[in-house]
C-alpha positions in Angstrom: 0.0 0.0 0.0 1.2 3.5 -0.8 -0.1 6.8 0.6 -0.2 9.5 -2.0 0.1 13.3 -1.6 -1.0 15.7 -4.3 1.3 18.7 -4.7 -0.6 21.5 -6.6 -4.4 21.4 -6.9 -5.3 22.4 -10.4 -7.4 20.6 -13.0 -5.1 17.5 -13.3 -5.2 16.9 -9.5 -9.0 16.8 -9.6 -8.7 14.3 -12.5 -6.3 12.1 -10.4 -8.5 12.3 -7.3 -11.6 11.2 -9.3 -9.6 8.4 -10.9 -8.2 7.0 -7.6 -11.6 7.4 -5.9 -13.3 5.4 -8.7 -10.6 2.8 -8.8 -11.0 2.3 -5.1 -7.9 0.2 -4.6 -6.7 -0.7 -1.1 -3.2 -0.4 -2.4 -3.5 3.2 -3.5 -4.6 5.6 -0.7 -5.1 9.3 -1.7 -4.0 10.6 1.7 -3.1 14.3 1.5 -3.0 17.4 -0.6 -1.0 20.6 -0.6 -1.6 24.1 -2.0 -0.2 27.5 -1.4 -3.6 28.4 -0.1 -4.8 26.4 3.0 -8.5 27.1 2.2 -8.1 25.6 -1.3 -6.4 22.5 0.2 -9.2 22.2 2.8 -11.9 22.3 0.1 -10.0 19.7 -1.9 -9.6 17.5 1.2 -13.3 17.7 2.0 -14.4 17.0 -1.5 -12.4 13.8 -1.9 -12.4 12.7 1.8 -8.6 12.9 2.3 -6.9 12.7 5.7 -4.7 15.8 5.5 -4.7 19.2 3.9 -1.7 21.5 3.9 -1.3 25.2 3.1 2.2 24.8 1.7 4.1 22.3 -0.4 6.8 22.1 2.3 4.4 20.9 4.9 3.0 18.3 2.5 6.4 16.9 1.7 7.4 16.7 5.3 4.5 14.5 6.2 6.2 11.2 7.2 3.0 9.2 6.4 3.3 10.0 2.6 5.1 7.5 0.4 4.6 9.1 -3.0 4.2 12.8 -4.1 2.4 13.5 -7.3 3.6 16.8 -8.7 0.8 18.5 -10.6 2.0 22.1 -10.8 2.7 24.0 -14.1 5.8 22.4 -15.7 8.0 25.4 -15.1 7.8 24.7 -11.4 8.4 20.9 -11.6 12.2 21.1 -11.1 11.9 22.8 -7.7 8.8 20.9 -6.6 10.5 17.5 -7.4 13.6 18.5 -5.5 11.5 19.4 -2.5 9.8 16.0 -2.5 13.0 14.1 -3.0 14.8 16.0 -0.3 12.0 14.9 2.0 12.5 11.2 1.0 9.4 10.8 -1.1 9.1 8.9 -4.3 7.8 11.1 -7.1 5.4 11.0 -10.0 5.7 14.2 -11.9 3.4 15.6 -14.6 4.6 15.7 -18.2 6.9 17.2 -19.2 8.9 16.4 -16.1 10.7 19.8 -16.4 11.6 22.3 -19.1 15.1 21.3 -20.1 17.5 18.4 -20.3 19.8 20.0 -17.8 17.0 20.1 -15.2 16.0 16.5 -15.9 19.5 15.2 -15.4 19.7 17.1 -12.1 16.5 15.5 -10.9 17.4 11.9 -11.8 20.8 12.4 -10.3 19.2 13.5 -7.0 16.7 10.6 -7.1 19.6 8.1 -7.5 21.6 9.7 -4.7 18.5 9.4 -2.4 17.6 5.9 -3.5 14.2 7.0 -4.5 12.0 6.4 -7.6 11.4 9.4 -9.9 8.9 8.8 -12.6 7.5 11.0 -15.3 3.7 10.7 -15.2 3.4 10.3 -19.0 0.2 8.3 -18.3 -0.4 7.2 -21.9 2.7 5.1 -21.9 1.3 2.8 -19.2 -2.0 2.0 -20.9 -2.8 -1.4 -22.5 -3.4 0.3 -25.9 0.1 1.8 -25.9 1.6 -1.6 -25.1 -0.4 -3.2 -27.9 0.6 -0.4 -30.3 4.3 -1.1 -29.7 3.8 -4.8 -30.3 1.9 -4.0 -33.5 4.6 -1.7 -34.8 7.3 -4.4 -34.1 5.3 -7.0 -36.0 5.0 -4.9 -39.2 1.7 -6.3 -40.4 1.7 -3.9 -43.3 5.4 -3.9 -44.0 7.9 -1.2 -43.1 6.8 2.3 -42.0 7.3 4.9 -44.7 6.1 8.0 -43.0 3.9 9.4 -40.2 1.5 12.4 -40.1 0.5 13.3 -36.5 -1.8 16.2 -35.5 -3.4 17.5 -32.4 -5.0 20.9 -31.7 -7.3 22.4 -29.0 -8.6 25.8 -28.0 -6.5 26.6 -25.0 -5.8 30.4 -25.3 -8.2 31.1 -22.5 -6.0 29.2 -20.0 -3.6 31.7 -18.4 -0.7 29.3 -18.0 -0.8 28.5 -21.8 -0.1 32.2 -22.7 2.3 33.0 -19.9 6.0 32.8 -20.4 6.5 32.7 -16.6 4.4 29.6 -16.5 6.2 27.9 -19.4 3.4 28.6 -21.8 3.2 27.5 -25.5 1.8 24.6 -27.4 5.1 22.6 -27.7 5.5 21.7 -24.0 1.8 21.1 -23.4 0.2 19.5 -26.5 3.3 18.8 -28.5 4.8 16.3 -26.0 2.0 13.8 -26.8 2.8 13.1 -30.5 6.5 13.5 -29.9 6.5 11.1 -27.0 4.4 8.6 -29.0 6.8 8.8 -32.0 9.9 8.4 -29.8 8.3 5.4 -28.2 7.3 3.5 -31.3 9.9 4.6 -33.8 13.1 4.8 -31.7 15.2 7.5 -30.0 17.4 8.5 -33.0 16.0 11.7 -34.5 16.9 14.3 -37.0 15.1 17.7 -37.2 14.5 19.0 -40.7 12.2 21.9 -40.2 10.5 23.8 -37.4 7.8 26.5 -37.9 6.5 28.2 -34.8 3.7 30.7 -35.0 4.1 33.1 -32.1 1.2 33.9 -29.8 -0.1 37.4 -30.6 0.3 38.6 -27.0 3.8 37.3 -26.5 6.2 36.6 -29.4 8.2 34.2 -27.2 5.2 31.8 -26.9 4.3 29.4 -29.7 0.6 28.8 -30.4 0.8 26.8 -33.7 3.8 24.5 -34.6 4.6 22.5 -37.6 7.6 20.2 -37.3 9.3 17.9 -39.7 11.4 15.3 -37.8 12.8 11.9 -38.8 12.8 9.2 -36.2 15.2 6.4 -37.2 15.1 7.8 -40.8 11.3 7.7 -40.9 10.0 11.2 -41.9 7.3 12.5 -39.6 5.1 15.6 -39.9 3.7 16.9 -36.6 1.1 19.7 -36.5 0.0 21.1 -33.2 -2.1 24.1 -32.1 -3.5 25.8 -29.0 -5.9 28.2 -30.9 -7.8 25.8 -33.1 -9.3 22.3 -33.1 -7.2 19.9 -35.2 -8.2 16.3 -35.3 -6.2 14.3 -32.8 -4.8 11.4 -34.8 -1.7 9.8 -36.3 -1.6 8.3 -39.8 1.2 5.8 -40.2 1.8 5.0 -43.9 3.4 1.6 -44.5 4.5 -0.3 -47.6 1.2 -2.1 -47.9 -1.3 0.1 -46.2 -1.9 2.5 -43.3 -2.3 2.3 -39.5 -4.5 5.0 -38.1 -4.5 5.9 -34.5 -7.5 7.8 -33.3 -5.4 9.8 -30.8 -1.8 10.7 -30.0 -2.4 10.5 -26.3 -4.8 7.8 -25.1 -5.3 5.5 -28.1 -8.8 4.1 -28.1 -8.8 2.6 -31.6 -6.2 1.3 -34.0 -7.4 0.9 -37.5 -5.4 -1.2 -40.1 -6.3 -0.5 -43.7 -4.9 -2.2 -46.8 -6.0 -3.7 -50.0 -7.3 -6.9 -48.4 -7.4 -5.7 -44.8 -9.8 -3.4 -42.8 -9.6 -4.2 -39.1 -10.1 -2.0 -36.0 -8.8 -2.8 -32.5 -10.6 -1.1 -29.7 -9.4 -0.6 -26.1 -11.0 0.2 -22.8 -9.4 1.1 -19.4 -10.4 0.2 -15.9 -11.3 3.9 -15.2 -9.9 6.3 -17.7 -6.3 5.4 -18.2 -4.7 7.6 -15.5 -5.0 4.7 -13.0 -2.4 2.6 -15.0 0.6 4.7 -13.9 -0.4 4.4 -10.2 -0.8 0.7 -10.4 2.6 0.3 -12.0 4.2 2.8 -9.6 2.9 0.9 -6.6 4.5 -2.3 -7.9 7.7 -0.5 -8.7 8.0 0.9 -5.2 7.4 -2.6 -3.8 10.1 -4.0 -6.1 12.4 -1.0 -5.7 12.8 -1.0 -9.4 12.3 1.7 -12.1 9.5 1.4 -14.7 10.3 0.4 -18.3 7.2 2.0 -19.7 8.6 5.5 -19.4 12.2 5.1 -18.3 14.8 7.6 -17.3 16.3 7.4 -20.8 12.9 8.0 -22.3 12.3 11.1 -20.3 15.7 12.5 -20.9 15.4 11.8 -24.7 12.1 13.7 -24.8 13.6 16.7 -22.9 16.6 16.7 -25.3 14.3 16.7 -28.3 12.3 19.6 -26.8 15.5 21.5 -26.3 16.7 20.7 -29.8 13.4 21.8 -31.4 13.5 25.2 -29.6 17.2 25.7 -30.5 16.6 24.8 -34.1 13.8 27.3 -34.3 16.0 30.0 -32.8 18.8 29.3 -35.3 16.3 29.4 -38.2 15.1 32.8 -37.0 18.4 34.4 -36.0 
């Protein structure tokens, strides 16, 4: 059994609380929450029937009854929040992206190793049954070798203050873009080459990107990634193969995988226990018991994604310098 403390009480923490409540596992106890406002923490505690509420992150992390801290603050604060949790001897699940640069990520994993604690990026989609099946399918090559991938994902998010704030790590790349990029790294491999980056700056802050088009090869497979935070773009990935196509209905939580070829038209459907978020907690519980890191989103996976995000932004700067 692990007792969980939520650090930061925004939308994602409500999602996590609802997930764990519905899962109702005796192995996963949502024990405490922490906010910079005690009244907000008390309201959250009462809503989800938690044991403790704290008016600071420091108080939350010092609670000796907590085994695991879930960091759910904006990603620009992840680095300092994770350090706080690790320094207080807590295992950590941290929202994606785990921080905002490769340098920060290396520092966090180094501290976790030093403290003999598990640090895990909460890239929840990697832990779902559909993702596991997708990886197996790609390895089997039912339609021959992959020739190219076209991935897209766009939502209306400009009304969210953190998305348009440089101080909060705003922009579409670090929020929406990590989903298709992480998916492509996971199924195609970690060797990549960036050919083109096109950032459309947010009208209120030219340093924030609101529409991105990326051309990146993963293990020599060309991929086009289109993402937006100011318009709806169908969330899907079309994988073109030698003898047909594999269509994913989403870049994050895949619900359907459709194979289409001359003599094939087959759809695989997937359903989670609750909503998919529970998978990372079930796996993390076992990892803590075994004192062993998780393969689904490994240290190397997280650092490769951070390196790619750094490289994309640096590529864009060079293009525009």
